C-alpha positions as CSV (number, residue, x, y, z in Angstrom):
1,X,0.1,0.1,0.0
2,X,1.4,3.3,-1.0
3,X,1.4,6.2,1.7
4,X,0.0,9.4,0.5
5,X,2.3,12.4,0.3
6,X,0.6,14.0,3.2
7,X,1.4,11.0,5.4
8,X,5.1,10.9,4.6
9,X,5.1,14.7,5.4
10,X,3.5,14.1,8.8
11,X,5.8,11.3,9.6
12,X,8.9,13.2,8.6
13,X,7.6,16.1,10.7
14,X,7.2,13.9,13.8
15,X,10.6,12.4,13.5
16,X,12.0,15.9,13.2
17,X,10.4,17.1,16.3
18,X,11.5,14.0,18.1
19,X,15.0,14.2,17.1
20,X,15.1,17.9,18.1
21,X,13.7,17.2,21.7
22,X,16.3,14.3,22.1
23,X,19.1,16.5,21.0
24,X,17.8,19.4,23.3
25,X,17.8,17.0,26.3
26,X,21.2,15.5,25.4
27,X,22.7,19.2,25.1
28,X,21.1,20.1,28.3
29,X,22.8,17.1,30.0
30,X,26.2,17.8,28.6
31,X,26.0,21.6,29.5
32,X,25.2,20.7,33.2
33,X,27.2,19.4,36.1
34,X,27.0,15.6,37.0
35,X,28.2,13.9,40.2
36,X,31.7,12.8,40.9
37,X,33.3,11.2,43.8
38,X,36.0,13.5,44.6
39,X,36.6,17.4,44.8
40,X,39.3,17.2,42.1
41,X,37.3,15.2,39.7
42,X,34.3,17.4,40.3
43,X,35.8,20.7,39.3
44,X,37.6,19.4,36.4
45,X,34.4,17.9,35.0
46,X,32.6,21.1,34.2
47,X,33.1,24.9,34.8
48,X,29.5,25.1,36.6
49,X,30.4,22.3,39.2
50,X,31.1,23.1,42.8
51,X,31.9,20.9,45.7
52,X,30.3,20.9,49.2
53,X,32.7,20.1,52.1
54,X,30.3,20.6,54.9
55,X,30.5,17.5,57.1
56,X,26.9,16.9,57.8
57,X,25.8,17.7,54.1
58,X,25.5,13.9,52.9
59,X,22.8,12.0,54.5
60,X,23.1,8.3,55.6
61,X,22.7,6.1,52.6
62,X,23.9,8.8,50.2
63,X,27.1,8.7,48.4
64,X,29.9,11.5,48.6
65,X,29.4,12.0,44.8
66,X,26.3,14.0,45.7
67,X,28.6,16.9,47.2
68,X,29.4,17.6,43.3
69,X,26.7,19.9,41.8
70,X,26.1,23.5,40.7
71,X,26.5,26.2,43.6
72,X,22.9,27.2,43.3
73,X,21.8,23.5,43.9
74,X,24.3,22.9,46.7
75,X,22.9,26.0,48.5
76,X,19.1,25.0,48.0
77,X,20.2,21.6,49.5
78,X,21.4,23.3,52.7
79,X,25.2,23.7,52.1
80,X,26.5,26.9,53.6
81,X,28.2,29.2,51.0
82,X,31.3,29.2,53.1
83,X,31.7,25.5,52.7
84,X,31.3,25.4,49.1
85,X,34.6,25.0,46.8
86,X,33.9,26.8,43.7
87,X,37.1,27.5,41.8
88,X,37.4,30.2,39.3
89,X,40.4,31.5,37.0
90,X,42.6,34.4,38.3
91,X,44.9,36.7,36.6
92,X,47.8,38.7,38.1
93,X,49.7,41.5,36.1
94,X,53.5,41.0,37.0
95,X,55.1,43.6,35.0
96,X,53.3,46.6,33.5
97,X,55.5,49.5,32.2
98,X,53.5,52.5,31.1
99,X,53.5,53.3,27.4
100,X,56.1,55.9,26.1
101,X,54.7,59.4,25.5
102,X,58.0,60.9,24.1
103,X,60.9,59.7,22.2
104,X,63.3,61.4,24.8
105,X,62.9,58.5,27.1
106,X,65.7,56.1,27.6
107,X,63.6,53.0,26.8
108,X,60.8,53.1,24.5
109,X,57.7,51.1,25.3
110,X,54.9,50.5,22.9
111,X,53.3,47.3,24.3
112,X,51.8,46.9,27.7
113,X,51.6,44.9,29.9
114,X,54.8,43.0,29.6
115,X,54.1,40.0,31.9
116,X,51.0,38.4,33.2
117,X,50.2,35.2,35.1
118,X,46.9,33.4,34.4
119,X,45.3,30.7,36.3
120,X,42.8,28.8,34.4
121,X,40.0,26.5,35.3
122,X,39.2,23.7,32.7
123,X,36.3,24.9,30.5
124,X,36.4,28.6,31.9
125,X,37.6,31.4,29.6
126,X,39.9,34.3,30.9
127,X,40.3,37.5,29.0
128,X,42.8,40.4,29.5
129,X,43.5,43.5,27.6
130,X,46.6,44.4,25.6
131,X,47.4,47.9,24.8
132,X,49.8,49.1,21.9
133,X,50.8,52.8,21.2
134,X,52.9,53.4,18.1
135,X,55.9,55.4,19.3
136,X,57.7,58.1,17.2
137,X,61.3,57.5,16.4
138,X,61.5,53.7,17.2
139,X,64.9,52.5,16.4
140,X,65.5,50.6,13.0
141,X,67.9,48.1,11.7
142,X,68.0,47.7,7.9
143,X,70.0,45.0,6.2
144,X,70.5,45.5,2.4
145,X,70.4,42.2,0.6
146,X,71.3,42.7,-3.2
147,X,71.4,40.3,-6.1
148,X,75.0,40.7,-7.7
149,X,74.1,38.7,-10.7
150,X,75.2,40.3,-14.0
151,X,71.8,41.7,-15.0
152,X,72.1,44.0,-11.9
153,X,75.3,45.8,-13.0
154,X,73.8,49.2,-13.3
155,X,72.0,48.8,-10.0
156,X,75.2,48.2,-8.1
157,X,76.7,51.4,-9.5
158,X,73.9,53.5,-7.9
159,X,73.9,51.5,-4.6
160,X,77.4,52.6,-4.1
161,X,76.5,56.1,-4.0
162,X,73.3,55.8,-1.8
163,X,74.7,55.1,1.5
164,X,74.4,58.6,2.9
165,X,71.0,59.1,1.3
166,X,69.8,55.9,2.8
167,X,71.0,56.8,6.3
168,X,69.6,60.2,6.0
169,X,66.2,58.9,5.0
170,X,66.1,56.5,8.1
171,X,67.2,59.3,10.4
172,X,64.1,61.3,9.2
173,X,62.0,58.3,10.7
174,X,64.0,57.4,13.8
175,X,66.9,58.9,15.8
176,X,68.6,55.3,16.1
177,X,69.1,53.6,12.6
178,X,71.8,51.3,11.5
179,X,72.3,49.7,8.0
180,X,74.2,46.5,6.9
181,X,74.9,45.0,3.5
182,X,75.0,41.5,2.0
183,X,74.9,40.0,-1.5
184,X,74.0,36.8,-3.3
185,X,74.1,34.9,-6.5
186,X,73.3,31.3,-6.5
187,X,74.6,27.9,-5.4
188,X,78.4,27.3,-6.6
189,X,77.6,24.1,-8.5
190,X,76.1,23.1,-11.9
191,X,73.6,23.8,-13.2
192,X,73.6,27.1,-11.3
193,X,76.8,28.4,-12.1
194,X,79.5,27.3,-14.7
195,X,82.4,25.3,-13.1
196,X,84.7,25.8,-16.0
197,X,88.0,27.4,-14.8
198,X,87.7,30.2,-17.3
199,X,84.2,30.9,-16.4
200,X,84.7,30.5,-12.7
201,X,87.3,33.1,-12.7
202,X,85.5,35.5,-14.8
203,X,81.5,34.6,-15.3
204,X,81.1,37.8,-17.3
205,X,79.4,37.2,-20.7
206,X,82.2,39.6,-22.3
207,X,85.8,38.7,-21.9
208,X,87.0,42.4,-21.4
209,X,84.7,42.9,-18.3
210,X,86.0,42.0,-14.9
211,X,83.6,39.9,-12.8
212,X,84.3,38.2,-9.2
213,X,84.0,34.5,-9.0
214,X,80.3,33.2,-8.1
215,X,79.1,32.7,-4.6
216,X,76.0,31.7,-2.8
217,X,75.7,34.4,-0.2
218,X,78.3,36.6,1.4
219,X,77.8,38.9,4.6
220,X,79.7,42.1,3.7
221,X,78.9,44.7,6.4
222,X,77.3,44.3,9.7
223,X,74.7,46.7,10.9
224,X,76.2,50.1,11.5
225,X,75.4,53.9,11.8
226,X,78.7,55.0,9.7
227,X,77.5,56.0,6.2
228,X,81.0,56.4,5.0
229,X,81.8,52.8,6.1
230,X,78.8,51.5,4.1
231,X,79.6,53.3,0.8
232,X,83.4,52.3,1.1
233,X,82.4,48.5,1.6
234,X,79.8,48.5,-1.1
235,X,82.1,50.2,-3.5
236,X,84.3,47.1,-3.1
237,X,81.8,45.0,-4.5
238,X,81.9,43.6,-8.0
239,X,79.4,42.1,-10.2
240,X,79.3,38.3,-11.0
241,X,77.1,35.9,-12.9
242,X,75.1,32.6,-13.1
243,X,73.6,30.5,-15.6
244,X,69.8,30.4,-15.1
245,X,67.4,33.1,-14.7
246,X,66.5,32.2,-11.1
247,X,68.8,33.2,-8.2
248,X,69.5,31.8,-4.9
249,X,67.9,34.5,-2.8
250,X,66.2,32.2,-0.4
251,X,69.6,30.8,0.9
252,X,70.7,34.5,1.4
253,X,67.5,35.5,3.3
254,X,67.7,32.3,5.6
255,X,71.5,33.1,6.6
256,X,70.9,36.9,7.0
257,X,67.7,35.9,9.5
258,X,69.6,33.1,11.3
259,X,73.1,34.7,11.7
260,X,72.0,37.3,14.2
261,X,75.3,37.8,15.8
262,X,77.1,38.2,12.5
263,X,74.6,40.7,11.2
264,X,74.3,42.5,14.5
265,X,70.6,42.4,14.7
266,X,69.0,44.4,17.8
267,X,65.6,44.0,19.5
268,X,64.3,46.8,17.5
269,X,62.1,47.2,14.2
270,X,64.2,44.8,11.8
271,X,64.0,45.5,7.9
272,X,65.4,43.3,5.3
273,X,65.5,44.9,2.0
274,X,65.8,42.2,-0.9
275,X,66.5,43.6,-4.3
276,X,66.6,41.4,-7.4
277,X,65.3,41.5,-11.1
278,X,65.2,37.4,-11.2
279,X,63.1,34.9,-10.0
280,X,64.2,32.5,-7.1
281,X,65.0,28.8,-6.3
282,X,63.2,27.2,-3.6
283,X,63.0,23.8,-1.8
284,X,63.5,20.9,-4.3
285,X,65.7,22.7,-6.8
286,X,68.9,22.2,-5.0
287,X,68.7,18.3,-5.7
288,X,69.5,19.0,-9.4
289,X,73.0,20.1,-8.1
290,X,73.4,17.3,-5.5
291,X,72.0,19.4,-2.6
292,X,69.6,17.0,-1.3
293,X,69.5,17.5,2.3
294,X,66.7,19.6,3.5
295,X,67.8,23.3,4.8
296,X,68.8,22.9,8.5
297,X,68.0,26.4,9.4
298,X,71.4,27.0,10.9
299,X,74.2,29.6,10.4
300,X,77.0,28.4,8.1
301,X,79.1,31.8,7.6
302,X,82.8,31.6,7.7
303,X,85.2,34.3,8.8
304,X,84.8,36.0,5.5
305,X,81.0,36.0,5.7
306,X,80.7,33.3,2.9
307,X,77.8,30.6,3.1
308,X,80.1,27.5,2.8
309,X,77.4,24.7,2.8
310,X,75.3,25.9,0.1
311,X,76.3,22.7,-2.0
312,X,75.2,20.5,0.8
313,X,71.8,21.7,1.9
314,X,68.8,22.5,-0.2
315,X,67.1,25.8,-0.8
316,X,64.6,26.6,2.1
317,X,60.9,26.1,1.5
318,X,58.6,29.2,1.5
319,X,57.0,27.9,4.7
320,X,60.2,27.3,6.5
321,X,61.5,30.9,5.4
322,X,58.3,32.5,6.7
323,X,58.7,30.5,10.0
324,X,62.2,31.8,10.4
325,X,61.6,35.3,9.5
326,X,58.6,35.5,11.9
327,X,60.5,34.0,14.8
328,X,63.3,36.5,14.0
329,X,60.7,39.2,14.0
330,X,62.2,40.6,10.6
331,X,60.1,42.3,8.1
332,X,61.3,41.8,4.6
333,X,60.8,44.3,1.8
334,X,60.9,42.9,-1.8
335,X,62.1,45.7,-4.2
336,X,62.1,43.9,-7.6
337,X,61.5,45.0,-11.2
338,X,58.0,45.3,-12.8
339,X,58.3,42.0,-14.7
340,X,58.9,40.2,-11.4
341,X,56.3,42.1,-9.5
342,X,53.4,39.7,-9.6
343,X,55.5,36.6,-8.7
344,X,56.7,38.4,-5.4
345,X,53.3,39.8,-4.7
346,X,52.1,36.3,-4.4
347,X,55.2,35.3,-2.2
348,X,54.5,38.2,0.0
349,X,51.0,36.8,0.7
350,X,52.7,33.6,2.3
351,X,55.2,35.6,4.4
352,X,53.7,37.5,7.5
353,X,54.4,41.4,7.7
354,X,56.0,41.6,4.2
355,X,55.7,44.2,1.4
356,X,56.5,44.4,-2.3
357,X,57.7,47.4,-4.1
358,X,58.5,48.0,-7.9
359,X,62.2,48.7,-8.5
360,X,63.4,50.9,-11.3
361,X,65.8,49.0,-13.8
362,X,68.8,51.0,-12.1
363,X,67.6,51.1,-8.6
364,X,67.4,54.9,-8.5
365,X,64.2,54.9,-6.5
366,X,65.3,52.5,-3.8
367,X,65.5,55.2,-1.1
368,X,61.9,56.4,-1.6
369,X,60.8,52.6,-2.0
370,X,62.3,51.8,1.4
371,X,60.7,54.9,3.1
372,X,57.3,54.2,1.7
373,X,57.4,50.5,2.5
374,X,58.6,51.1,6.0
375,X,55.5,53.5,6.4
376,X,53.3,50.8,5.3
377,X,54.5,48.2,7.4
378,X,54.8,50.2,10.6
379,X,51.2,51.4,10.2
380,X,49.8,47.8,10.5
381,X,49.8,46.2,13.9
382,X,49.6,42.4,14.1
383,X,49.4,40.9,17.6
384,X,50.0,37.2,17.6
385,X,51.4,34.2,19.6
386,X,55.1,33.1,18.6
387,X,54.8,29.4,19.1
388,X,52.4,26.4,19.1
389,X,49.8,26.5,22.0
390,X,49.9,23.9,24.8
391,X,47.5,20.8,24.2
392,X,44.0,21.7,25.1
393,X,44.6,25.6,25.2
394,X,42.9,27.9,22.8
395,X,43.2,31.6,22.2
396,X,41.2,34.3,20.3
397,X,41.8,37.9,19.6
398,X,39.4,40.7,19.6
399,X,40.8,43.8,17.8
400,X,39.7,47.4,18.8
401,X,41.4,49.7,16.3
402,X,39.4,53.0,17.0
403,X,37.4,53.3,14.0
404,X,36.8,49.3,13.5
405,X,36.7,46.2,15.4
406,X,37.0,42.5,14.7
407,X,36.2,39.5,17.0
408,X,37.1,35.9,17.3
409,X,40.4,35.8,15.3
410,X,42.3,32.7,16.3
411,X,45.6,33.4,14.4
412,X,46.1,37.0,15.8
413,X,44.7,40.6,16.2
414,X,45.2,43.0,13.3
415,X,44.8,46.8,13.0
416,X,45.4,48.8,9.9
417,X,46.3,52.4,9.1
418,X,47.7,53.1,12.9
419,X,49.2,56.6,13.3
420,X,52.1,57.7,15.6
421,X,50.9,57.9,19.1
422,X,47.6,56.3,18.4
423,X,46.4,53.6,21.0
424,X,45.0,50.5,19.9
425,X,43.8,47.6,22.1
426,X,43.3,43.8,21.8
427,X,41.2,41.6,24.0
428,X,42.9,38.2,24.4
429,X,40.8,35.4,25.4
430,X,42.5,32.3,26.7
431,X,40.7,28.9,27.5
432,X,42.0,25.3,28.7
433,X,39.7,22.3,28.2
434,X,42.3,19.9,30.2
435,X,44.5,20.2,33.1
436,X,48.2,21.3,32.1
437,X,50.9,18.9,33.3
438,X,52.8,21.8,34.7
439,X,53.4,25.8,34.3
440,X,53.4,26.7,30.6
441,X,54.4,30.0,28.8
442,X,53.0,31.7,25.7
443,X,54.7,34.7,24.4
444,X,52.6,37.3,22.5
445,X,54.3,40.0,20.3
446,X,53.7,42.7,17.7
447,X,55.2,41.7,14.4
448,X,58.1,44.1,13.6
449,X,58.5,45.3,17.2
450,X,61.2,44.1,19.6
451,X,58.7,43.8,22.5
452,X,57.0,40.7,24.0
453,X,54.2,39.9,26.5
454,X,54.9,36.7,28.4
455,X,51.8,35.0,29.7
456,X,52.4,32.5,32.4
457,X,49.7,29.6,32.4
458,X,48.7,27.2,34.9
459,X,45.5,25.4,35.6
460,X,43.4,25.2,38.7
461,X,42.7,21.4,38.9
462,X,43.1,20.6,42.6
463,X,41.0,21.5,45.6
464,X,42.6,23.4,48.4
465,X,39.8,22.9,50.9
466,X,42.0,23.7,54.1
467,X,40.4,21.0,56.3
468,X,42.6,18.3,56.0
469,X,43.1,16.1,59.2
470,X,44.9,13.1,59.8
471,X,43.2,10.5,62.0
472,X,40.0,12.8,62.2
473,X,37.4,12.2,64.8
474,X,34.6,12.8,62.3
475,X,35.8,9.4,60.6
476,X,34.5,7.2,63.4
477,X,36.9,8.3,66.0
478,X,40.3,8.3,63.9
479,X,39.9,5.5,61.4
480,X,40.5,7.7,58.4
481,X,42.1,11.1,57.2
482,X,39.4,13.9,56.3
483,X,39.9,15.9,53.2
484,X,37.3,18.0,51.6
485,X,34.7,16.6,53.8
486,X,35.4,13.1,52.7
487,X,37.1,10.2,54.7
488,X,39.9,8.3,53.4
489,X,39.7,5.1,55.4
490,X,42.7,3.2,56.8
491,X,43.3,-0.6,55.9
492,X,40.8,-2.7,57.5
493,X,38.0,-0.2,57.7
494,X,35.3,0.8,55.1
495,X,32.3,2.9,54.9
496,X,31.7,6.5,54.1
497,X,32.7,7.2,57.7
498,X,35.1,4.4,58.3
499,X,32.6,3.0,60.5
500,X,33.0,-0.8,59.6
501,X,35.6,-3.2,60.5
502,X,35.9,-5.5,57.6
503,X,37.1,-8.4,60.0
504,X,33.5,-8.2,61.8
505,X,31.3,-8.3,58.8
506,X,29.4,-11.3,58.2
507,X,27.7,-11.7,54.8
508,X,27.2,-8.0,54.3
509,X,25.8,-8.4,50.7
510,X,22.7,-10.2,52.1
511,X,21.6,-6.9,53.7
512,X,21.8,-5.1,50.4
513,X,19.1,-7.1,48.6
514,X,15.7,-8.0,48.8
515,X,14.8,-11.5,50.4
516,X,15.4,-14.1,47.8
517,X,16.6,-11.6,45.4
518,X,19.5,-12.6,43.1
519,X,19.8,-9.2,41.3
520,X,22.6,-6.8,41.5
521,X,23.5,-5.2,45.0
522,X,21.6,-2.1,45.9
523,X,19.6,-2.6,42.5
524,X,22.7,-1.7,40.7
525,X,22.4,1.8,41.6
526,X,24.9,2.0,44.5
527,X,27.5,0.3,46.5
528,X,27.1,-2.1,49.4
529,X,29.2,-0.7,52.3
530,X,29.0,-2.3,55.8
531,X,25.9,-4.1,54.8
532,X,24.2,-0.8,53.8
533,X,23.6,0.8,50.3
534,X,25.4,3.9,49.5
535,X,23.4,5.1,46.5
536,X,24.6,6.9,43.6
537,X,23.4,10.6,43.2
538,X,20.9,9.6,40.9
539,X,19.2,7.1,43.3
540,X,17.9,6.8,46.7
541,X,16.3,4.5,49.4
542,X,17.3,1.8,51.6
543,X,18.1,-0.4,48.5
544,X,18.7,2.5,46.1
545,X,15.3,1.6,44.3
546,X,14.2,5.0,43.9
547,X,15.4,6.8,40.7
548,X,16.0,10.4,41.0
549,X,16.0,11.1,37.4
550,X,12.6,9.7,36.5
551,X,10.8,12.8,37.2
552,X,8.9,14.6,34.4
553,X,10.7,17.3,32.5
554,X,9.7,20.9,31.6
555,X,11.6,22.8,29.0
556,X,14.2,20.0,28.8
557,X,15.0,20.1,32.8
558,X,14.1,17.8,35.4
559,X,11.2,19.3,37.4
560,X,11.4,22.4,35.3
561,X,14.7,23.6,37.0
562,X,12.6,24.7,39.9
563,X,12.8,21.7,42.3
564,X,14.4,18.4,43.1
565,X,13.5,14.9,41.9
566,X,13.1,12.5,44.8
567,X,12.1,9.2,43.9
568,X,10.4,9.8,40.8
569,X,8.3,12.7,42.3
570,X,9.3,16.4,42.0
571,X,9.8,18.4,45.2
572,X,9.3,22.0,44.1
573,X,10.6,25.1,45.6
574,X,8.7,27.4,47.7
575,X,7.4,29.6,44.8
576,X,6.4,26.9,42.4
577,X,4.1,24.0,42.3
578,X,2.9,21.3,39.9
579,X,4.1,17.9,38.7
580,X,6.8,19.4,37.0
581,X,7.1,22.6,39.1
582,X,6.3,24.5,36.1
583,X,3.5,26.3,37.8
584,X,4.7,29.7,39.6
585,X,2.8,30.9,42.5
586,X,3.6,34.5,41.7
587,X,0.8,36.8,40.7
588,X,2.7,39.8,39.0
589,X,1.7,38.5,35.6
590,X,-1.9,38.7,36.4
591,X,-2.0,42.2,38.0
592,X,-3.3,45.2,36.2
593,X,-3.6,48.6,37.9
594,X,-3.5,46.8,41.2
595,X,-6.2,44.3,40.5
596,X,-5.7,40.6,39.8
597,X,-7.2,39.6,36.5
598,X,-9.4,43.0,36.8
599,X,-11.6,41.2,39.2
600,X,-13.2,38.9,36.5
601,X,-11.0,35.9,36.9
602,X,-8.4,33.8,38.9
603,X,-4.7,33.8,38.8
604,X,-3.2,30.2,38.2
605,X,0.3,29.7,37.4
606,X,0.8,33.4,37.0
607,X,-1.8,33.5,34.2
608,X,-5.3,34.7,34.3
609,X,-8.1,32.3,33.7
610,X,-11.1,34.5,33.1
611,X,-14.7,34.1,34.1
612,X,-17.3,33.3,31.4
613,X,-17.8,36.0,28.9
614,X,-14.5,37.8,29.6
615,X,-11.5,37.6,27.8
616,X,-8.0,39.5,27.2
617,X,-4.7,38.7,29.3
618,X,-6.0,40.4,32.3
619,X,-9.8,39.6,31.8
620,X,-10.6,43.2,31.1
621,X,-12.9,42.7,28.0
622,X,-16.1,40.8,27.4
623,X,-18.1,39.9,24.5
624,X,-21.3,41.9,25.2
625,X,-19.7,44.9,26.9
626,X,-20.2,48.2,25.6
627,X,-17.2,50.3,24.9
628,X,-16.8,53.7,26.9
629,X,-17.7,55.4,23.6
630,X,-20.8,53.5,23.3
631,X,-21.7,53.7,27.0
632,X,-21.6,57.7,27.0
633,X,-22.9,58.4,23.5
634,X,-26.5,58.9,24.4
635,X,-25.9,61.0,27.3
636,X,-23.4,63.2,25.4
637,X,-26.0,63.6,22.7
638,X,-28.9,64.5,25.0
639,X,-27.1,66.9,27.4
640,X,-25.4,68.6,24.6
641,X,-28.1,68.9,21.9
642,X,-31.3,67.9,23.7
643,X,-31.9,65.2,21.1
644,X,-31.7,61.3,21.2
645,X,-33.2,58.4,23.0
646,X,-33.0,59.9,26.4
647,X,-33.9,63.6,25.4
648,X,-37.1,63.3,27.7
649,X,-35.4,62.2,31.0
650,X,-31.8,63.1,30.3
651,X,-31.0,65.1,33.6
652,X,-32.3,62.1,35.9
653,X,-30.7,59.3,33.7
654,X,-27.1,61.1,32.9
655,X,-25.1,62.0,35.8
656,X,-22.0,63.2,33.8
657,X,-20.9,66.8,33.4
658,X,-21.1,67.8,29.8
659,X,-19.4,70.8,28.4
660,X,-19.9,72.0,24.7
661,X,-16.9,73.3,22.9
662,X,-17.3,75.7,19.9
663,X,-14.1,74.3,18.2
664,X,-11.5,71.7,19.3
665,X,-8.7,69.6,17.8
666,X,-10.3,66.1,17.3
667,X,-7.7,63.2,17.2
668,X,-7.9,59.4,17.5
669,X,-8.8,59.6,21.2
670,X,-12.0,61.4,20.8
671,X,-15.4,59.2,20.3
672,X,-17.1,59.9,16.9
673,X,-20.8,59.4,17.0
674,X,-24.1,60.2,14.9
675,X,-26.9,62.2,16.2
676,X,-30.4,61.8,15.7
677,X,-30.7,64.1,12.8
678,X,-27.8,62.0,11.1
679,X,-25.2,64.7,11.8
680,X,-21.8,63.7,13.4
681,X,-20.4,64.8,16.6
682,X,-17.3,64.2,18.7
683,X,-16.8,63.9,22.4
684,X,-14.1,63.2,24.7
685,X,-14.4,61.3,28.1
686,X,-12.4,62.6,31.1
687,X,-12.4,60.7,34.5
688,X,-11.0,62.1,37.8
689,X,-9.6,60.1,40.7
690,X,-13.0,60.2,42.3
691,X,-14.6,58.5,39.3
692,X,-16.4,61.6,38.2
693,X,-17.0,61.6,34.3
694,X,-16.9,64.7,32.4
695,X,-17.7,64.8,28.5
696,X,-16.2,67.5,26.5
697,X,-18.4,67.5,23.2
698,X,-17.7,69.4,19.9
699,X,-20.6,71.7,18.6
700,X,-22.5,69.6,16.2
701,X,-22.8,72.6,13.7
702,X,-19.0,72.8,13.7
703,X,-18.8,69.0,13.0
704,X,-21.6,69.1,10.4
705,X,-19.9,72.2,8.6
706,X,-16.5,70.5,8.8
707,X,-18.0,67.2,7.4
708,X,-19.7,69.1,4.7
709,X,-16.4,71.0,4.0
710,X,-14.5,67.7,3.6
711,X,-17.2,66.2,1.4
712,X,-17.4,69.2,-1.0
713,X,-13.4,69.4,-1.2
714,X,-13.3,65.8,-2.0
715,X,-15.9,66.2,-4.8
716,X,-14.4,69.2,-6.3
717,X,-10.9,67.5,-6.1
718,X,-12.1,64.4,-8.1
719,X,-13.9,66.8,-10.7
720,X,-10.8,68.7,-11.4
721,X,-8.6,65.6,-11.3
722,X,-11.0,64.2,-14.0
723,X,-10.7,67.3,-16.0
724,X,-6.9,67.3,-15.7
725,X,-6.6,63.7,-16.9
726,X,-9.0,64.4,-19.9
727,X,-7.2,67.5,-20.9
728,X,-3.9,65.9,-20.7
729,X,-4.9,62.8,-22.6
730,X,-6.3,65.1,-25.6
731,X,-3.0,67.0,-25.6
732,X,-0.9,63.8,-25.7
733,X,-3.1,62.4,-28.6
734,X,-2.9,65.7,-30.5
735,X,0.8,65.8,-30.2
736,X,1.1,62.3,-31.3
737,X,-1.1,62.8,-34.3
738,X,0.8,65.8,-35.6
739,X,4.1,64.1,-35.4
740,X,2.7,61.0,-37.3
741,X,1.2,63.5,-40.1
742,X,4.4,65.4,-40.2
743,X,6.4,62.1,-40.6
744,X,4.0,60.9,-43.5
745,X,4.5,63.9,-45.4
746,X,8.2,63.7,-45.2
747,X,8.1,60.2,-46.5
748,X,5.8,61.3,-49.4
749,X,8.2,64.0,-50.4
750,X,11.2,61.7,-50.4
751,X,9.5,59.3,-52.4
752,X,9.0,61.7,-55.6
753,X,11.7,61.1,-58.4
754,X,12.4,62.0,-62.0
755,X,10.8,59.6,-64.4
756,X,13.3,60.4,-67.1
757,X,16.3,59.9,-64.9
758,X,15.4,56.2,-64.5
759,X,16.8,54.1,-67.3
760,X,14.7,51.1,-66.1
761,X,11.3,53.2,-66.4
762,X,8.8,52.1,-69.0
763,X,5.6,54.3,-69.6
764,X,2.2,52.4,-69.2
765,X,0.9,54.6,-72.1
766,X,1.6,53.4,-75.7
767,X,1.3,56.1,-78.6
768,X,0.5,54.8,-82.1
769,X,0.8,57.3,-85.1
770,X,-1.5,56.8,-88.2
771,X,0.7,57.3,-91.4
772,X,-2.2,58.3,-93.4
773,X,-3.5,60.9,-91.1
774,X,-2.7,64.2,-93.1
775,X,-3.3,66.6,-90.3
């Protein structure tokens, strides 16, 4: 039998509702606290869990796991607030130097705080604010890394003269600037360079030119503030050459970033200017020359600054290079010619805090390019963590950049277009889902700035209850040690209070079952201790037969969250009642103007149940009741105009005070009514505190006159509108007809042509001459 489509729809809808309810109940259970036998396990299980260490909190027959619940539940069950262990995360700022306001200070501080200690409870988030203010004149280290292949010959001649200009441009930005120089070509093996003796000595394409022997990378000048020394050392450099179009720039960048002592890097803004007009080799290309080992990321410079192991190690990968530059806090500036610009722009997307600029063929614009690139880099503020996070720890960044805000970025916070002395803030949110094995450290920093924020992390996973007693009297006179309200019994004693001697017990399990019952001990819902059942938190009773989770639910919660489930029945809080404790005894929702249900109903579960004939949320309306306008209409007419149904006995029947107004502004609060003669009038109802009613009535003549004026105005308006439409239509038709007639006349004139000038024309008339006709 085929089920009709409507049946399938109903079935699918029922399944969807059932699935939603089931998932909702599961989610509710997962998001709540469940019992655990110890304080440590309790606080680690869920951030809402708390532990009651009060000695008399657990009743006889109950398990100590019942001490683990939410703070609200523990207090409702009688645990004193001072006896509740409810750990929360803490934070303490260890170092917080103020941000610098002037470059005259000896130490410039742009990032605050500098050190903070966090204690995280598993599952609970901690947040703190990081401030950054871009300082004017922050020190800069600039290392110039140049391609010395033959195609860069004219560029080298210009660079030899730019030392003073470059340093002067940097000193316009900062009071402390240093510059260094290095050069690169490619790996010194085939197929990258020619190893023929003649080409090795002079790799220039023309014999008459003098070039130096090829090399991979050479560090020429450490960072210095001496412009003359820069020009002197650079002027000694000579051009070289290689075989292919790509260069070994990645090897040079790696060594320049790793060899910090040789280069002389300081903990300041570090810029690496990479100039080239060629492509680049990367990981895997080195295998063609026998360099099969992956780049090890170590410094291999000899006393002359040459990279000596270029023939052993492969080129670094882009990812490896980006990681090293980020760890070294170096910002690369790729100054390349126009033909290579797209390639390096794609490379820049993979390297954090890098920028690409177009270099003229002779490098004459290099100084301005560096200044523009520095301004672009320094106006972008990136806050991020420098290493992998400990297992179970997550971090998110909220950026507050003044005119824009972003939230929830996991890689780092970012602000663009930051001006000098502008303050930007980042909210860092850290969360641990598990207990950490020991103290951990996370380092946050702003890329390109030599300052760091150290975050010391530890998790709060152990209860410090402060009630530890050895051989405590509470544990049956000293047969156990007391910790967090729980007895840990000595050997030979058992029980929640160590009250039983195991040697004296005779068949204790028989007392934990019904007679002739072969089922599990304590109904499978507890433990048999000393011949008595200690029930789990979800059960109760002498043999744990009562299920404390079998109560009805409301909104996905046992007993609606307003009571406790005891043996399948809800024990409601004082302000609730009902089988699921869903009925509130409060009457605030039923009260209106100080009267419960307007006096026409009863308040049940904080909702009005109206008497017969009454309705509305507060029983204020009824089906046969007159509105105030209907109630006072007749009296308003008879007292104001002496007409209507009560005109004869108006004074005795109507006790309202009536005042007739010559003219008044009528709005939606006024009542509109029709008099006996068909005219309209309006009145307004006023009621004082004593209940006396006053009716303000508009003059009928005024209302009639106003009605007549409105009707006349509407009629005239319709007539005028109709005439305008007719006239407009006739004008449009007349204009259209005239245009069509003019177009017809033009076509007729253009259709006229000379018959004699048409060689194809043949007249339709034939003329015959009679030869015998004499005339």
